N, C-alpha and C positions, 0 to 999 in steps of 0.2 A: 605234805610239806616237803617230801623228798625231791619233787621236780618243780617246786614253785619258783626257784631262782632261774632255772633254765627256761620255763614257760614265760617268765616275766619279760624276757628279751623279745618275745613274739607278741606282746600285748597290742602293739600297733596294728596287727593284722585285723583286729576287730573293727577298725575304722576304714578298712578297704573292702572292695568287692572280692568275691571268691576268685574271679578271673585274674586278679592282680597278685595272688599269693605266689604262684610259681615264678613269675618274672621278678617280683620283689625279693624273693629269697635267693635267686640264682644270678642276678645281674652282676656284671663284672666291675661296675663302678662303685667305689666306696665300700664301707662296711655295713653290716646287716642292720643294726639298730638305728643308726641315723637315716639309712635309706628307707626303712619302713615308716619311721616317724615323718620324714619329709613327704613321702607319698600321701600319707593320711592328711597332713597339713595342706598340701597342694590340692587335694581333692575337695577339702572343705572350702578353700578359697575360691576355686573355680565354680563350685556349685552356688556360692554366694554372689558370683559375678564380680569378684574383686580381682584386680590385676596382681599377679604374684610378684613379690619383692624378693630378689635373689639374696639380699643380706640376711633374711630370716630363714633361709633354707639350711638345714644341717647336712643336706646332701643335694646334689653331687658336689665335687670340689668347686671352690669359688670360680675359677675360669669357666668351667663347664656350666655352672649355675647362672653366671652372668650372661653368657651367650644364649642359653636356653630361654632365660627370662626376656631378653631383648627380642628373640624370635617370636615368642608367644605374645608379647605386647604389640609387635608389629602386625601380627595376624589378627589381633583383637579376639583371641580365643575365649577370654572371659565373657565376652558379650554373647557368644554362641553357647557356652556351657552353663550359663546362669539358669538354674533350676532344671537342667537337662542331665539326669543322672547317667543315662546310657552314653551320651556323647562325651561326658566328662570321663567316664571309665575308659572309653576308646582313646581319648587323648593321653591318659596315663599309660595305657598299654603301648601307644605309639612312642612315648618318651622312653620307656624301658627298652623297646625294640631298637630304636635308633641309637641310643647311648651305648647299647651293648655291642654295636658295630665299631666303636672307637678302637678297641683292642685288635679287631680284625684288620682295620685300616693300617694300624701300626705294624702288625705282622706282615702286611704286604709291602712294607717299606716306607710308608708315609710317616712324616714327623708328627710329634704330639699335636702341635698347633694345626697342622694340615688335617690330621685325622679328626680333630674336634670340629673344624670348619666343615669338613665333608659330612659329618653326622648331623650337624645343625642345619646345613643347607638341604639335606635330604628330608629331614623332618619338616622344614618350612615349605619345601616344594610340595610335599605330600598334602599338607594341611591347607596350603594356598589353593590347591585344586579342589579339595573337599569343601572348604568354606565358600568358594566361588559357586560350586554346584548347589550348596544350601541356599545361597542368595538367589540363585535362579529359581529354585523351587518356591521360595518365599515370594519372589516377584510374580510368579505365575499363579500360585494357589493361595497366597496369603499366609501360609504356614508350611512347616515341613510335613509332608503327607504321613498318614498312618502307616504302620507296619514297614517303615523304612529303617531297618536296623543298620546303625552306623558300623557295627563290627562286621557286617556282611554287605559292604557298600559296593562290591565289585559289579553286581548285577545292575544296580542303579547307575553306577558310573558309566557302564557301557551304553545304557539307554540314554543318558544325558549327553553323550558324545555323538549320538546318531544325527543324521540329517533331518529325521522327523522331529527331533526335539528342537532343532534350530527353527523349523517351521512353527513350532509351538511358541517359541520366544517372539517370532515376528508377529504372529497373530495376537499375542498378549499386548504388544506395543500398539497394535492397531486399535485395541479397545480404548486407548486413551483419547482417540478422536471420536468415539461414539459414546459419550456419557449418558445420553438419553436411553440408549439400548441397554446399558448396564442397569439403570433404574427400573426399566420395564421388566427385565428378567428377575430382579430381586423381589418384585411385587407379585410374582406368580405364586399360585397355591391358595388354599382356603382353610388353613389350619387355625389361624387366630386373627382377631380383628386388629386393624392398624389404627393409627391416629387420624388418618384421612377419611373423609366421607366419600361414599360411593354415590355419585349423583344419579346414576342409572337405577339404583336400588333404593326405593323409598317405602316406608311402612307407615300405616295409619296408627298414630299414637295419641294418647290424651295429653294435651299440653295445658298448662295454667297460663291464662291471659288476663291482664287487668281489665276490670269492668266496674260500673257503678250499680249498686243494688240498694233496694229499700230494706233497711234493717229495722226490725221491731225491738223496741226497748220498753220493758215493763217498769213502772215505778208506783209508789204508794204516796197518796196526797192526804194530808191531815186537813179535815174540814171542821173548823171551830163551830160550836153551838149546835151542832147536828146531833140529835138524840142518838145515843149509842152507848157510850161508856161514861160514867160519872167519875171524874178525876179529882174533884175537890170542891171548894167554895170560893167564889170570887164575886166581885161587885159588877152589876150590870143593870139593865132596865127591863129584863125579861120577867114578865109577871108570872108566866107559867112555871118558871123554875125558881121563884123566890122562896126563901125559907118561911116556915110557918110563923116565926117571930115577926117577920116583916108584914105578914098578912094580918096579924093581930092589931097593928096600928090603924088599920082601916076602921075598926069598930070604935075607936075613941074619937070624940068630936074634935079635939084639938090635935092629937097625934096624927090624925088623918092628913092634916096639912104637911106634917113632917114626911109622911109617906110619899105625898105627891112631889115634895121637894127632892127627896132621894131618887125618885123615879126620873125626875127631870135631869138630875145630875148623874144618873146611871150609876148610883151607888147602892142600889139594893143588894142585900146579901142573897146570892143565888147559887144554885148548884151549877158547877162547871161541867158541861158535857162536850164531848167531841167524838168524831168517828174518822176512820181512815178508809179511803176509797182507792182501789187499784185501777190504773189506766195504762193503756198501751199506746205508745207514740211511734210513728214511722219517721225515719230520717235517712238521707242518702249517705252512703259510705263506700269508699273504694274496697273492692274485694278481688280475689283471684278466682276466676271461673274456669273450670275444666272444659276444654273444647277439643274435638277431634281435628287433627291436622296431619299433614305429610311431613315426615322427618327423614332425611337421608340416613341410611344405615351405614355403619362403619364398614369400610372395605376390608375384605378378608385377604390375607397374604400368608407367606411363609409356609406353604404346604409343599407336597411333592411336585416335581416338575416332569412333564412329558414333552419331549422335543421331537418334532418331525423336520428334518433338514433335507432339502432338495439337493441331490447329487447328480442331477442330469447333465447332459452335455451343454445345455444352454446356460449353465451356471459358471462356466469356465471364465477365469480372469478375476476381476475385482469382485464380482458377485460370489465367487467361490471363497474368497478371503473373508468376506463379511459373514457368510454362512458358517465358516469354521470358527469365527470369533464368537458367534452366537452359542455354539456348542461349548467352547472353552469357558465362556462366562457363566453359562448354566451350570457347568461342573464346579466352577469356583464358588458360585453363590450357594449351591446345594451343600457343598462341603463346609463352608463357613458357618452355616446354620443347622448342620446335621439333618439335612433333608435328602430324601432319595431322588435320584435323577436318572431317567431312562431316555435314551436317544434312539430314534428310528431314522436311519439314513436310507432314503428311498430314491430309486431311479425308475426304470421301466417296469413292466409286469414281471413279477417273481424276482425283482432286484431289490431286496429289502434286507438291511443289516440292523440288528438290534444290539445295543450296548447299554449296560447299566454302569454308569461312570462314578464309581467311588474313588476318592483320592487316596489310593494306596498303590503299591508297586504294580499290581495287575491293572488297575484303572489307568494309571499313567501310561503304561505300555499300550493299552487299547486306544486311548485318546491320541497318543503320539503316532500310532500307526494310522489312525483315521485322518488326522490333520496333515499327515505327510503324503497321502495319496491324492491323485487327481480325480476330478469328477468327469463322468462320461455316461452315456446311455440315454434312455428315454425318460418319460415322466408318467407315473401312475400314483395318484393320491389315494385311491380307494383301498389298496392294500394296507398302508400304514394307518389309515383312519379305522379300518376294521380292527387292527391290532390295538389301537388306542381305546376303542370302545370295550374290547375284551379286557384290557388292563383296568379300566374303571370299574369293572364288575368285581375286582378283587378289593378286599377291605383296606389293604395297604395303600391303594391308589385312589380311593374314592374322593379324597379331598384335593386331587391334583388338578392343575390347569395345563392346557395344551398351548405350546408355542410352535408355530409353523414358519420356518424361514425358507423362502422360495422367491423365484421371480414371478410366480403366479401363473406360469404357463401350464396349467392343468385344469381338469374339470371333474368334479365328483358326480357320480350317477345319482339320479333322483332318489333311489333307495338308500344309498349311503348318506346323502344329505338329510333325508328324513330321519334316519336313525340317529344321526348326530344332533339334530334338533330336539329329539326326544330326550337324549342324554343331557343336553343343556337345560331343558325344562325340568327334568326330574332330579338330577344330581347337582344342578347349579354349575356345570362345567363352563369355564370361560376359555375362549379360543383367541389368542393373541397372534396376529399375523405380523411378520417382519417382511415387508415388500422390498426386495432387492432388485428393483427394475425402475423404469421410467414412469409406468402407469399401472394402476390397479387393473385386475382382470375379473371377469365374471366368476371364474372358479374360486378365486381367493375371497371375493366379496360374499359369496354364498356360505362359506364355512367359518369365516373369521368374524368375531364380534367387533374388534377394533384392529386397525392396521397402522403400523408405524413404518413410514417409508424411509429408506436409505437411498436418497436420490443421487448422492455423489459417489455411488459405488464404483464408478470407473476409476476414481483416483486411487483406490486401494489396489487396483491392478496395474498401476504404473502410468495410466493415461490421465493427463492433467486437463480434463475437459469437463464441462458442466452438462447437466441434463438438457436435451434439446427441446423439451416441452415445459410449459409454465407451471403445470400442476399435475400431480399424479392421479387426480380424481376425474379423469376424462370420462371413464365409463359411467360413473354415477351421475355426472353432470349432463352428458349428452345422450346416453343410452339407458335411462332408468328402467325402461320396460324390459330390458334384457335380464334383469335380476330375477332369481327364483324366490321371491318373497310371497307372503300370503296374499297381498292385494293383487299382484300380477297373476298368481295362480288362479284366483277366483275369476279374473277377467279373461282367462285364456281357456280356449276349448281344446279338447284332446285332438290328436291327429285323426282318429277315426271319425269324430264329429265333423271336423273340417273337411275331410274327404267326402263324406256323405252330403254335406251342404254344397260342395263344389259340383258334385254330380247332379244334384237336384237342380242347381242353377243352369247347368248346361242343358238338361232335359227340357226345362221350361223355355229356354231361349231358342230351341231347335224345333220348328213346327213339324218337320218331317219325322222326327223322333216321336212327337206326340201322336201323329196319325198312325204310326206303326204300332204304338202301344194302345190304339183304340180311342184316343182322346182327340177332341176337336181343339183348334187353337183357342176358342173362347172358353174352354174348360168343360164343355158338354161331351157326353159319351157318343161315340159313333155306333149306330145300331148294327 
């Protein structure tokens, strides 16, 4: 109880973060108890997303509180701080920091009003830049990235002011003109079934279909007068079942006539017999009959994403911009759904860069550096495909899909194409191609299951021209035999077999060669 009164003055510290204690205790504006209570009240309101009202603040003095409240309302800080504890604590630290400079401005010769205005303007300028950078991050990634500490924003601020980040913003705006590309990237992966059916994947299932069937119905029929069970006495004309008293009438000379009259009238007292027979009747009725049928399976989506992006010299210009947009959207989609994303940027032989793009400070730095560089070099698809196959052997990436963004000016070796086909068949890998060119190529057709063409890629490089050809499917339409599919492979002979057949044809067409080998032109041997 000795220190209870003195500790009661500091009770408001329980509602503040530990980082606020020093600034709250030593700030030059106002007195201690109102300052701590105001900071705790302001913290609660900002976390709740409410706009602070200066009239309810016990601190700072009314002129300072009014100017500060107007600056915070103009910036909309309550919208950014709602539910964001770290950002709210950073705002309070900034308030303490800038208000503490008022006495310094006065000591340097500024008037009270001018010192107040300078402190509020410095606070507003600082947070205007900070909020603008938060808006840019939300525009690009849909949310503020992980591990971006607001209290240590200097590293992120330098990154967001770089020329590479400006390229990221330009690429993000480019995606607004490619909505179909965004949809394709979000459907990559095979972790869970979607609402859409996969027409290419059908399974044989038992389905119930309406039909007409003969249904058997059993019933019991009562047959009167059939010997079976004696139920009682009734009147009838059945002599075999009449009572003995009726039979005695036949022995009397006159009552005999009475018996005949009763028999004619069917009023003889007789035992009542009947029996029940069971019968089965067939009738037609509608039924549901199970029958095997093909049913499209649900499309799988929302799994890990593997991206191979072509960075060769032929991609410079608009194609380069579209390829960078593919990488950025893959990163956005993966982060929004907590999916891993790995990018292989490939050029010529031995020119392969791997990046795992998590949306954190390191991931933003990597993607900013990648999107800010120019594309150059040759094209070799075999290296990245080998890396992709190796990735798919790891448990974390077994449900991944592959996206290839390229102009298609490459060709995989038969060995790599065969290995990729085995992976597709055994693991269910799907390869989505994004064609950034005027027409598809044999190389892209052989590795991709489906191709999405971006035919107006020139417009994204500043050239306002259309594609010079009417369709991107020129190869499949006019040169179907050039594709390395199963039918073409079965109908194609090897190079050694073709060479042997050619030599055999030349030998048969040259009589001199036949005589030199001991053969006659008619096929007989020369002795």
